N, C-alpha and C positions, 0 to 999 in steps of 0.2 A: 167442764164436760167436753169430751172430744166431739167435734162436728162430723156427722156422717158424710161420706163422699156424695157428690151430686148424683152419680148414677144410682146409688142406693136410695137416695131420697125420691128419685123418679119412680122407683119400684114400689115404695111404701106410702107415698103421699098422693092425695088427689090432685088433679091438675089445677083446681082453683087455689089450693094452698101454695103450690109451686109458683103460680103467677104472682101471688101476693109476696112471696119470699124472694123472688128473683125478677124484679121489674126491668132490669137492664138488659141490653142486647148490643151486639157489635154493629157499628155503622162505619162506613168509610169516611174519613175526614180529608183524605187526599188520595188521588189515584191518577195513573196515566196508562195509556195502552201501549204495551210493548209490541214490537214487530215480532209476531210469533211464528212466522213461516220463513224457512230458508228456501231460496230459489233452487229448483232442481230441473235438470234437463232443459235449461234455457228459459224456464217459465218463472217470471218474477212474481213478487208478492202482490202486485196489483194487476194481474193478468186480466185482459178484457174478456167479455163473454165470447164463447167459442164461435158463434156464427150470428150475424156476419161480422168479420173483423173490422176494426176502425181503419180509416184511411191512414197511410203512413205519414210520419212526421216529415216535414221538409228538411232537406240537408242543411239549409241555413235558416235559423229561426227568423221570422219577419221582424223588421224594425218596429219599435213602439215603446210604450211605457215599460220601465224596468223595475225590478225588485229593489227595495231599499236595503234590505238585509240579506246576506247570502245564506245558502243552505249550510248548516253546521257540518264541519268535517267529520269523517268516520274515524273510528278507533280500531286499529288492527287487532289488538288483544292486550292482555295483561299477564304478568308473571311475577309472583312474590311482590305484589304492590297493593296499596290501599286506595280505594276511591271514596270520596266524601261528597255526597249529593245533598243539595239543599232544596226543600220543598215547602211551599206555603200551604199550611193546613187550613181547614175551614171550621168545622165543629169542634168545640172544646171537649176535654175529657181528662181523667186522672189515671186511666189504665189504657195502655197503648200496646200495639203490636204492629209488625210489618209483614208484607207479603212479597215474596220474590218469585219470578217466573222466568223460565228458560224456553227458548224457541224450539219448536219441533224441527228436527233435522240438525240441530246444533249439537255441540259437544256437552258432555257431562262436566259440571263445574263444581269444584271444591270450595266451600265457604269456610275459611280458616277462623274468622271472627266477625262479629257484627255488633255495632253499637248504635245507639240513638241518643241525641242530646239536643238542647235548644241551641240554635245557631246564634253566634254573636257577630256575624258579618264575615265576608270572605271565607276562608277555611277555618275560622275560629269557632270554638264551641264554649259554652258555659260549663266548666268542669264539674260544678256542683250538680248539674242536671245529667251528666253522662251516665248512661245505663248500658251495661253489657247485655246483649240479647242471646238467648239460647233457643234451640230447636229441639222439642221433645226432651228438654232437660239437658241437652248437650251443647257445649260451646262451639262445636263445629258441625257442619252438615254437608250433605251432597245434594246438589240441585241437578236433577235429571232433565234431559231434553223433553220438552212438552209438559213438564210438571210445575206445580205451584207449591212453594214452601212457605209455611206460616210460622212465625216466631212465637215463642211463649210470651204471654203478656208481662209487662213491667209497669211499675208505678211511676208516672211522670206527669206532673201538673202542666197540662197543655192548654194554654189560653186560646181564645178564638183568633184566627188569622195569625198563627205563630209560624215562624220560620224554623224548621226542624232540620237537623243534619243527620243523615243516615250514612254510616261508614261501614264498608265491607272490605275485609282483607281476603285477597285471592292468592293463595300460596302456590298454585300450580299454573300451568299454561291454560289460558281460557279460550284461546281462539277468538274469532270475531264475536264480541259480546252481543247478547240480546239487548236491544236498546229501544228507547223512544228518542228519535233524533232531535225534534224541536223541543228541548226541555225548557228553553228560555230562562234558565238559571245556570250559574256556573257550577260545574262539577270539578273537583280537585283530585288529581292523580299523583300519588306519591312516588318517590324513588323506591328502591327495594326496602321491604320490611312492613311490619304490622304497626300502623299508626292509628288504629281505630279508636283508641282511648286518649290520644294526644290532644292537648288543647288547640293545636294548630298544626297544619301540614306545611312545613317550610319548603320553598323552592318547588312548589307543585306545578305540574303541567295542568292545563285546563282544557275543558271541553264544554259544550252547551247541551249535553244529552244526559238522559237517565239510563243507567245500566242495570238490568235485572230487577230493579225496584218497581213493582207494580202498584203497591198500595200501602197506606198507613191507616189503621183503624183505631177507633176509640170505643170504650165501653160507655154507652149512653143510656139515657132514660127511655122508657118504652115508647114515649111520644116522638122521639127523635127518628129521623130517617135520612136516606141518601138520595140525592138527585144525581143522575148520570147524564152529562151532556155528550151526546153521541153525534159524531160528525167527521168532517175532513179538516183541511188546513184552516178554515175560517173559525172553526171551534178550537182547533189546536192553538191558534193565536199567531200564526205565521204573519210576519210584518208588523207585529207589535214590538215595542222596544224591549230589548233584553233586560231582565231583572227588575221590571216595573210592575209585574202582575197586571199587565194591561190587556190581557185577553178578556173577551166578554164573559166566559165562565168565572174567571177570577174576580172580575168586577161585580158579577152577580152574587158571588159568595159574600163579598163585602156588604152588598145591599141586604142580603138575607140576614146577616149577623146584626145589622143595625136596626132591624125590624123585630120587635119583641115576639111577634107571632110566628116568625120563621127562623129564629136565632139558633134553633137546635137542628138545622138541616146541614148535612155534610154534602160537599160538591166534589164529584169526580169528573175530570176532563178526559173523556174517551174519544177525543178527536185525534186523527192521524192525517198528517199532511199527505196529499195525493190520493187519499182513500176514495174508492168508488162504492156505490151501492151494489152494483151487479158484478159478477165475475167470481173466479175461484180464489183459493188461498186466502189472502187477507182482506177481501171485500167486506163491506158492512154486513151482508148476509152471512158470510163465513165466520165472522168474529163476534157476532151479536151475543151468542150464548156465553162465551168466555169473558168478553170485555165489559158486558153490560149486565146481563141477567144474573151473573154470579157475584155481583158486588154486594158486600154485606149491608143489610139494612135498606136495600133499594126500594123506593116507593114511586119515583117519578123518573121519566126519561124525556129529554128534549131531542128531537130528531132534526138535524140540519145537514143534509147530505144529498148529493145528486148533481152538483155543478160539474164535477169531474167526469161523470158519465156523459153529461151534455157536451162538454167541450171535446172530450175524446171521441164521441160518436158523431160530431158534426164538423170535424176538422177537414179542411181541403175539399169542401163540398160534399162530404159524406153525410148520410142520413141514416146511420145505423142505430140510433137511439130514439126511443119514442117516449112520450109522456105516459102511455099505457104501461110500458115496461117498468118504469120507475114507480108508478102508482101501485102496480101489482106487488112490487117488493115492499113498499111501505105497508101494504095490507098484511104481508107476512110478519113484519116486525110488530105491528099493532096487535095482531092476533096472539103472537107468542107472548107479548108483555101482558095482555089482558088475561091470559090463562094463569099468570102468576099474581094477578091482582094489582098490577103496576099500571099507573097512568102514563100515557104518552102524549106529549104536546108537539104538534107539528109546527115547524119553523119554515116560513117561506124562504125561498132561495134568493140571495142578494143579487143585485145587478152586476153585470160584467161588461157592459158596453164600453168600447174604447180599448179593451184589453187585446193582447196578441192572439187570444183564443176565441174571440167573439165571432159569431155568425148569425145571420138573420134566422136561419133554421133553428139553431140552438136557442135563440131568444124565444122563438115560438113554442119550443118545448118547455122552457123555463116558465113562460107565462101560463101555459096550460097546467103545468104541475102546481104552480102557486094558486091558480083558480080552484083546483081540487082540494088543496090543503085548507083553503079558507072555508070550504063548504062544510057545514055541520054533518055529523053522523059517523065519522071515522075516528078522528083524533079526539082526545079528551079536552083539548083546548088548542088555541092557535096563538103563536107568537109571530107577529108580522114583521120580520126583520127587513123584508123588502120595503115595506112602507116606511120603516124607521130610517133607512139609509139612502133611498133613491132620490135623485134630483127631480124636483117638481117640474122643472123645465124640460128635462130629458129623462124620463123614468127608466130608460135602459141603462143609465149610468149611476154611479155613486154621487151623492150630493157633495159639493166641495168640502163641507165640514167633516166628511168622513176621512179626508186626507189620504186617500188611497194612492200608493205609489205606482201600482201596476194596473189599476182599474179592475182588479180581480179580488184583492184582499184589502180590507180596511186597515188603517193604522190605528194607533191608540184612540184618537178621537172618535173614529167610526165604531170601534169596539165598545166605547162608552155609550154611543147612541143606541147600540144594540142592547146592552145590559140595562140601560135606563128605560127601554121601551117595554120591558117584561112586567106584566101585572103580577105582583107577588101573591095576590089572592088565589092564583092558580094552585099554590102549595098549601092553602088552608081550606079550600073547598072540599066537601066530602067526595068520596070516590063515586064513580058512575054506577 
């Protein structure tokens, strides 16, 4: 007997029958926030609040603790080339799709072919798992500026914490690609040609960023859900070691998988290095709807952001940032999430004493913000990253075990302190 299409079933069957017949739904098993705004008329993606402006940067940065790992290099563009990106997924599934996103103000991009497969290390894939992807039934697609493109689902047995390779062939000139700069995994760029289905990309150029790839989703049981970790470079994993999955969201994903009660939770890292809460274009308030609330299956959000607002608004003696301004923005985020039935867990801001951007005024703002986060009544729960990482002898600084190279970002050991401090029952308690 031929099965009726889903839309016809929706017309003729009661909702109770539909729920019993279709218990699965899409959740994000991996995701990253693409830089979705192009600079125009001299205004960058992290523009500060319009008034009052922050103090200007000094011509020569002050001497002090330095970064351990550099900022990844940019990519000018692609033409008749294939990129292969490797992503560490979280929740398992047997039906998979991808999401591509292009920046507002950027060029239209032609997708000549797309494949997904299980990674076998470096640019290699397992050929037996290689799946060609289509978009609305077509092997090619057009990705318009500001748009999101979702692939058709394919069958692929995806284990928990699997490394997946997504390959895109770009036949035309792309211009500067939409990207997530701190990918912390190697992306492989071919010479001319379509290598999307090849077992390996030989003599590939490499980068450390993701291009156009915004998410990987799996079809999961009704009880499964998505956690979005929303923040800046400390959520992004800046200064964690490349290709180690050493960021705190990645380490949390591993903890969730090892715990039976939380094993069906997907984790999306929505951190962007340099991100601020306040401001236009790419600030947290500006990107919250797209990067967070639109994630498939979202049920929880962690919010760790504000240190860049503090350092930018207290530089060179300035006092253009206040705790009240950050708290007001947090309330906007909480209210928007609660309207969707999503829980928000407030994360205290980590120490930054000893860094090049430290100031006593900024520390007073951080302290006031953390005091507010810890108070009950606004967030659905609190994750005290400050307590987990601060030095007991000097609470303004990271503890030595955090191994912070610049006294602003933890290294792998510090990110582990953060991930290990999270109470997993936050994700099993009933909603407020």
